[in-house]
C-alpha positions in Angstrom: 90.0 30.7 -46.5 88.0 28.7 -48.9 87.9 29.4 -52.5 84.2 30.0 -52.6 84.8 32.9 -49.4 87.6 33.9 -51.8 85.4 34.9 -55.2 82.7 36.0 -53.1 85.1 38.6 -51.6 86.8 40.0 -54.5 82.8 40.0 -55.9 81.9 42.2 -52.8 85.2 44.2 -53.5 83.8 45.8 -56.7 80.3 46.0 -55.9 81.6 48.3 -52.9 83.1 50.3 -55.2 80.0 50.8 -57.4 78.5 51.5 -53.9 75.8 48.5 -54.5 75.1 46.1 -51.7 73.8 42.7 -52.1 74.3 39.8 -49.3 72.4 37.3 -52.3 76.7 36.5 -53.6 76.1 32.4 -54.8 79.4 30.9 -56.5 78.8 27.5 -58.0 80.8 24.8 -60.3 79.7 25.0 -64.0 78.6 21.4 -65.4 80.7 22.7 -68.3 84.3 23.4 -67.8 84.3 25.5 -70.9 82.1 27.6 -68.1 85.1 28.0 -65.9 86.3 26.8 -63.2 83.6 28.7 -60.8 80.8 31.1 -61.7 78.2 33.5 -60.0 74.6 34.9 -61.6 74.8 37.3 -58.9 74.4 40.2 -62.1 70.9 38.1 -63.1 69.6 38.7 -59.0 70.6 42.5 -59.2 68.6 43.3 -62.8 65.7 44.5 -60.6 67.3 46.6 -58.0 69.4 48.2 -60.4 67.1 48.5 -63.7 69.8 47.7 -66.1 70.7 44.0 -68.1 72.4 41.4 -66.1 75.2 41.1 -68.7 75.6 45.7 -68.4 75.6 44.7 -64.6 78.4 41.6 -64.9 80.9 44.2 -67.0 80.9 46.5 -64.6 81.5 43.9 -61.9 84.3 42.4 -64.2 85.9 45.4 -64.8 85.6 46.4 -61.1 87.5 42.9 -59.8 91.3 42.2 -59.0 92.4 39.5 -60.5 94.8 38.7 -57.5 97.2 36.0 -57.4 94.4 33.3 -58.4 92.4 34.5 -61.4 93.7 33.7 -65.1 90.6 35.5 -66.7 86.8 36.3 -66.1 84.8 36.0 -69.0 80.7 37.4 -68.8 78.3 34.4 -70.6 74.9 34.9 -71.6 72.4 35.9 -70.0 75.1 37.6 -67.2 77.1 34.7 -65.5 80.5 35.8 -64.2 82.6 32.8 -64.9 86.4 32.4 -63.0 89.5 30.8 -64.8 92.0 30.2 -61.9 95.3 30.2 -62.8 97.4 26.8 -62.7 99.9 28.1 -60.5 97.6 28.7 -58.0 95.6 25.4 -58.2 99.0 23.8 -58.1 99.6 25.7 -55.3 97.2 23.8 -53.5 99.4 20.6 -53.5 101.7 21.7 -50.6 99.1 23.7 -48.4 97.2 20.6 -48.4 100.4 18.1 -47.7 101.6 20.9 -45.2 98.2 21.1 -43.4 97.5 16.7 -43.3 94.1 16.8 -41.0 93.9 19.8 -40.4 93.0 21.0 -44.2 89.6 21.9 -44.8 89.2 22.4 -41.2 87.3 26.2 -41.6 85.8 28.6 -38.4 81.9 29.2 -39.4 80.9 28.0 -36.8 82.6 30.6 -34.3 81.8 28.1 -31.4 78.6 28.6 -31.5 77.4 25.9 -28.9 75.8 22.9 -30.7 73.6 19.8 -29.0 72.9 16.9 -31.2 70.9 14.2 -29.7 70.4 11.2 -32.0 69.8 7.4 -31.5 67.6 8.2 -27.9 66.8 4.2 -28.4 64.7 2.8 -25.6 66.4 0.8 -23.7 64.0 -2.1 -24.0 66.0 -3.8 -26.9 68.6 -3.8 -29.5 69.5 -1.7 -32.0 68.1 -2.0 -35.3 69.4 -0.4 -38.2 66.8 2.7 -38.4 68.5 3.6 -35.4 71.7 2.8 -37.6 70.7 5.6 -40.1 70.2 7.5 -37.2 73.6 7.2 -35.8 75.2 7.8 -39.0 74.1 11.4 -39.2 74.3 12.2 -36.0 77.8 11.4 -35.3 78.8 12.4 -38.6 77.3 15.7 -38.5 78.5 16.6 -35.5 82.0 15.2 -37.3 81.7 18.0 -39.6 80.3 21.0 -37.1 83.7 20.0 -35.0 85.7 20.5 -38.0 84.5 24.3 -39.1 84.6 25.2 -35.5 81.2 24.5 -33.8 81.7 23.3 -30.1 79.2 20.3 -30.1 77.8 18.6 -27.6 76.7 14.5 -28.4 73.4 13.7 -26.2 71.7 10.4 -25.8 68.7 10.4 -23.9 67.5 7.1 -22.5 64.4 6.5 -21.9 64.6 4.7 -18.7 61.1 6.2 -17.5 57.6 5.5 -17.9 55.4 2.7 -19.1 57.7 0.7 -21.5 60.2 0.7 -19.0 57.8 -1.0 -16.5 56.8 -3.4 -19.4 60.4 -4.5 -19.3 60.6 -5.1 -15.7 57.2 -7.6 -16.2 58.2 -9.3 -19.4 61.4 -10.1 -18.0 60.2 -11.4 -15.1 57.6 -13.5 -17.0 60.5 -14.9 -19.1 62.3 -15.4 -15.2 59.9 -17.3 -14.3 59.0 -19.6 -17.3 63.0 -20.7 -16.7 61.7 -21.5 -12.9 59.4 -24.0 -14.1 55.9 -21.5 -13.3 55.0 -20.7 -17.2 55.0 -17.2 -19.0 52.4 -14.8 -19.3 53.8 -11.9 -21.3 51.3 -8.6 -20.7 50.0 -8.1 -24.5 52.0 -4.8 -24.9 54.8 -6.8 -23.3 58.1 -7.4 -25.0 59.0 -10.7 -26.8 62.5 -10.3 -28.9 65.4 -12.5 -27.9 67.2 -10.2 -25.7 64.3 -10.9 -23.3 64.3 -14.3 -22.7 68.6 -13.6 -22.7 68.1 -11.5 -20.1 65.9 -13.6 -18.1 69.0 -16.9 -18.4 71.5 -14.4 -17.2 69.7 -13.6 -14.5 68.6 -17.6 -14.2 72.2 -18.2 -14.7 73.2 -15.7 -11.6 70.3 -16.4 -8.8 68.8 -19.6 -9.0 65.0 -19.4 -8.4 65.8 -16.8 -5.6 64.4 -13.7 -7.0 60.6 -15.6 -7.6 59.3 -12.4 -4.9 61.5 -9.7 -6.8 59.3 -6.4 -7.6 59.4 -5.5 -10.9 62.1 -3.2 -10.5 64.4 -5.2 -9.9 63.9 -7.0 -12.7 63.3 -3.3 -14.7 67.0 -2.8 -13.5 68.8 -5.9 -14.8 67.2 -5.5 -17.6 68.1 -1.6 -18.0 71.5 -1.7 -17.8 72.7 -4.6 -19.4 70.3 -3.6 -21.9 72.1 0.1 -22.1 75.6 -1.5 -22.0 75.0 -3.4 -24.7 73.6 -0.7 -26.3 76.6 1.5 -25.7 79.0 -1.6 -26.9 77.2 -1.4 -30.3 77.3 1.5 -30.9 81.8 1.5 -29.5 82.1 -1.1 -32.3 79.8 1.5 -34.6 82.1 4.2 -34.1 80.3 6.5 -31.9 80.6 7.5 -29.3 78.7 10.4 -26.4 79.4 13.0 -24.7 76.2 13.0 -22.3 74.0 10.3 -21.7 70.8 12.0 -19.7 68.6 9.3 -17.9 64.7 10.4 -18.1 64.6 9.2 -14.5 66.9 12.2 -13.1 64.0 14.8 -15.5 61.7 13.1 -12.3 63.9 12.9 -10.1 65.1 16.4 -10.0 61.2 18.0 -10.0 61.6 19.0 -13.7 58.3 17.3 -15.3 56.8 18.8 -12.4 57.9 22.4 -12.1 57.3 22.8 -16.4 54.0 21.5 -15.4 53.4 24.5 -13.5 54.7 26.7 -15.9 52.3 25.7 -18.5 49.7 25.8 -16.5 50.8 29.5 -15.3 50.9 30.4 -19.0 47.0 30.1 -19.6 47.4 27.3 -22.2 46.6 24.0 -20.6 42.7 23.4 -20.2 41.1 19.9 -18.9 38.6 18.3 -20.9 37.4 14.3 -20.0 39.5 14.7 -17.3 42.4 14.6 -19.5 45.1 18.0 -18.9 45.4 19.9 -22.3 47.8 22.0 -23.7 46.8 24.3 -26.8 49.1 23.8 -28.9 46.1 25.1 -32.0 47.6 28.1 -31.4 50.6 28.0 -32.0 49.8 26.0 -35.6 49.7 22.5 -33.9 47.0 20.5 -35.9 45.6 19.7 -32.5 45.6 20.1 -29.4 47.8 17.6 -26.7 47.7 16.0 -24.0 50.0 15.7 -21.2 48.1 14.0 -18.4 45.9 11.5 -19.0 42.9 11.0 -17.2 44.0 8.3 -16.0 47.1 10.3 -14.3 49.9 8.9 -16.3 52.2 11.5 -18.3 51.7 11.8 -21.9 55.4 11.5 -23.6 55.1 15.1 -24.6 55.0 15.8 -20.8 58.3 14.9 -19.9 60.0 15.5 -23.7 59.1 19.6 -23.1 60.9 19.4 -19.3 63.9 17.4 -21.5 64.2 20.2 -24.1 64.0 23.4 -21.4 67.2 21.4 -19.3 68.7 21.7 -22.9 68.0 24.9 -23.2 68.8 25.6 -19.5 72.4 24.4 -20.6 73.5 27.1 -22.8 73.0 25.9 -26.3 72.6 27.9 -28.6 71.0 25.5 -30.8 69.7 21.9 -30.1 69.6 19.5 -32.8 67.7 16.4 -32.8 67.6 13.4 -35.3 64.3 11.3 -34.7 62.4 8.8 -36.5 59.9 9.0 -39.4 56.9 8.8 -36.9 57.7 10.9 -34.9 57.2 13.6 -37.7 53.9 15.4 -35.6 56.5 15.6 -32.7 57.8 18.7 -34.3 55.0 21.9 -34.0 53.9 20.5 -30.5 56.8 20.5 -29.4 57.9 23.9 -30.8 54.5 25.4 -29.6 55.4 23.9 -25.7 58.6 25.8 -25.9 57.3 29.3 -27.0 54.7 28.4 -24.7 57.3 28.9 -22.1 58.6 32.1 -23.6 62.1 30.5 -25.6 63.0 31.2 -29.3 61.4 27.4 -30.9 63.2 28.5 -33.3 66.6 26.9 -31.1 65.4 23.8 -32.3 65.6 21.7 -35.7 64.1 18.3 -35.8 65.5 15.8 -38.1 63.3 13.6 -39.3 65.3 10.6 -40.9 63.1 8.1 -43.3 62.9 3.9 -43.9 65.4 1.8 -44.8 64.9 -1.3 -46.7 67.7 -3.7 -47.4 67.6 -5.8 -50.7 69.5 -8.5 -50.9 69.0 -11.2 -54.2 67.0 -8.6 -55.4 64.1 -9.1 -52.6 63.5 -7.1 -49.8 64.9 -8.1 -46.4 62.8 -7.4 -43.7 63.6 -10.0 -41.1 66.2 -11.3 -38.9 67.3 -15.1 -39.6 68.7 -15.1 -36.2 65.5 -13.6 -34.2 63.0 -13.7 -36.6 62.2 -9.8 -35.8 63.5 -6.4 -37.3 67.1 -7.4 -38.7 69.9 -5.8 -36.1 72.3 -2.7 -36.7 75.3 -5.4 -35.6 73.3 -7.7 -38.1 74.5 -5.0 -40.7 77.3 -4.6 -39.6 78.5 -8.6 -39.4 77.6 -9.1 -43.0 78.8 -5.7 -45.1 81.4 -4.1 -42.4 81.0 -1.1 -40.9 83.0 1.1 -43.5 80.1 0.1 -45.6 77.2 0.2 -43.4 78.6 3.9 -42.3 79.0 4.6 -46.2 76.2 3.4 -47.7 73.6 5.5 -44.5 76.0 8.1 -45.4 75.3 9.0 -48.8 72.4 9.2 -48.9 70.1 12.6 -47.4 68.6 11.7 -44.4 65.0 13.0 -45.6 64.9 10.5 -48.2 64.3 6.6 -47.8 66.7 4.5 -49.0 67.7 0.8 -50.5 70.7 -0.6 -48.6 72.0 -3.2 -51.6 73.8 -5.8 -49.6 75.1 -7.4 -53.0 76.0 -4.2 -53.7 78.3 -3.8 -50.2 79.4 -7.3 -51.1 81.4 -6.5 -54.3 85.0 -6.6 -54.9 84.8 -4.2 -58.0 84.7 -0.8 -58.8 80.8 -1.2 -58.7 80.8 -1.2 -54.9 81.7 3.0 -54.2 82.9 2.1 -51.2 85.5 0.0 -52.6 86.3 2.1 -55.5 86.7 5.0 -52.6 88.8 2.8 -50.2 91.1 0.9 -53.2 92.3 4.4 -54.9 93.7 4.4 -50.4 95.2 1.3 -50.9 96.4 2.1 -53.9 97.7 5.5 -53.2 99.6 3.6 -49.5 100.8 0.6 -52.6 103.2 3.1 -54.4 104.2 5.3 -51.2 105.7 1.9 -50.1 107.3 1.6 -53.3 108.5 4.6 -53.7 110.4 4.5 -50.1 111.8 8.5 -50.4 110.2 11.2 -48.5 109.0 13.8 -51.5 110.2 17.3 -51.2 107.5 20.2 -51.4 107.9 22.1 -55.7 107.4 25.7 -56.0 105.9 25.5 -59.5 104.8 21.7 -60.1 106.0 21.8 -63.4 105.7 18.3 -65.2 101.8 17.8 -63.6 100.2 19.6 -66.8 97.3 16.7 -67.9 93.8 17.6 -67.8 93.4 14.9 -65.3 96.1 16.3 -62.8 93.9 19.3 -63.4 90.8 17.7 -63.3 91.9 16.1 -59.0 93.7 19.2 -58.9 90.5 21.4 -59.2 88.2 18.6 -57.0 91.1 18.8 -53.8 90.4 22.5 -54.1 86.7 21.8 -53.6 87.0 19.6 -50.4 86.8 23.4 -48.1 84.1 24.1 -49.8 82.2 21.0 -49.5 83.5 21.1 -45.5 81.6 24.1 -45.5 78.4 23.4 -47.6 77.8 20.5 -45.8 78.1 22.1 -41.8 76.0 24.9 -43.3 73.3 22.6 -45.1 73.7 20.0 -42.3 74.2 17.3 -45.2 77.0 14.9 -44.4 76.1 13.2 -47.8 77.9 16.4 -49.1 81.1 14.3 -48.1 80.4 11.0 -49.1 79.5 12.4 -52.6 82.5 14.4 -52.8 85.3 11.8 -51.7 83.6 9.4 -54.4 83.9 11.6 -57.0 87.6 12.5 -56.0 88.3 8.3 -55.6 86.7 8.5 -59.5 88.9 10.8 -60.5 92.2 9.5 -59.5 91.4 5.5 -60.8 90.8 8.1 -64.2 94.0 9.3 -63.8 95.9 5.8 -62.4 95.1 3.9 -65.7 96.7 7.2 -67.2 99.8 8.2 -65.4 102.6 6.4 -64.5 104.1 7.7 -61.2 107.2 6.6 -60.5 109.7 6.9 -63.6 113.1 7.6 -64.2 112.5 11.3 -64.8 112.7 11.9 -60.8 111.3 15.5 -61.1 108.8 13.9 -62.6 108.0 11.1 -60.0 107.9 13.2 -57.3 105.9 15.8 -58.1 103.4 12.7 -58.8 104.3 11.1 -55.6 103.0 14.7 -54.1 100.0 14.7 -55.9 98.6 11.6 -54.8 99.8 12.0 -50.5 97.4 14.9 -51.2 95.2 12.9 -52.7 95.3 10.3 -50.0 95.0 13.2 -47.4 92.0 14.6 -48.2 90.3 10.8 -48.5 91.3 10.4 -45.2 89.9 13.7 -44.4 86.9 13.2 -45.7 86.5 9.5 -44.4 86.8 10.6 -41.6 84.1 13.0 -41.3 81.9 10.2 -42.3 83.6 7.7 -39.5 85.1 5.7 -41.7 88.6 4.0 -41.5 89.6 3.1 -45.1 91.9 -0.1 -45.7 95.4 0.4 -46.7 95.7 -3.7 -48.5 93.0 -4.5 -50.6 
């Protein structure tokens, strides 16, 4: 049980003795040390209910709290905060707990095996992954790691948009480039694909078949392009340490007649109507800003139609919740998709759509917009080639998904304390170096009497906090909390290292510090693993 959970339980037990019920118990870390290790404002929230002053309520709660073996003191502060001071023996006991639990330290069961489907990236297989996909990939993969660590049953899913007009345009684009190589010129359609990868695909076909495929239909070129582009996407994601449990084909949704079945259900629900020779869905009845088209006047489906069928399919697989990570251009999609699910008798609250905001790359003080290699959008792998997987993942991880961000390439390349990735990895490398130098296996201690400095207690309090950071990150679906936490821990370690000599002639003192460092290393590595980052052991 995490420290916040333990303190919450103590307050609950106190309130039960007073015959007071509330679910609004919040435990926070005070910004100032003099206000305790942890604090609660529960007394302030009960003022109206109990018709008493917050100070009076806080004192009532304090008098009925059993200190147990974790609290040394409780103080009441204006206007009614309950401030907890932890026993130093309890704080230091976490060294042994962390060393014993190792990579399981921080694990929890708040998810209660709830089945979660996280769909992310899902880039159209018509080109290469760009930095926006990278940010979505980082968030989705981090969230899956954190939720798995917190007892959820998580499935990571990639939706392959391999049907519809964009795939037909892909086939046409590749064939036109292939015809160009065969000496017949190139007549790309206005909505065709112009990227270098399309030229490369055409070259692959030409090198393999010569000019024997001039009479092949668009489907041949479409399939060649789909297979190779999707394979490249998978390779890029694998290099980026992102793997999926399921790849679901949009075409399979059509082949299984799910789109047709969904359309029939929507029609039967009485929420469809014909206007201007198109089939519309009355999503405004469910809070959308305007009604949406399902079938256009030319008979083609809109993107919404198969997407509704796809989400029904996910629900049918028994997930308790669906989380979609989509680009900023999908913001208007939320209301229409939820409306359709409600029309079909589903609980639309099962669906949570995360919208990722834009990323700007900054170099030499200016925004980078175009790739030097292709003249197009900068790809994810170009960024990885420039600054590495660890730096790319950390910088994307360190910002909340719903805020736009600048990724400063110059900063990411700095070998100094200014670079948070370098600073975190340097902490791990320093500890690795010390542990190699020490050579011996440190024994667990009962009391750690030599560890008394303020820097030591700052580190220990931060180590204890990790359990609650993971829980909060999972509940709030906010991986950046873990990223910010591990940087703060690394900062505290470097401060401690600058002031303390680790290996000395005093064997007990040395052993206890070595154990502290081992605990710090375990937590750093556990946190980084949740972010898909593999720290270096040498710098």
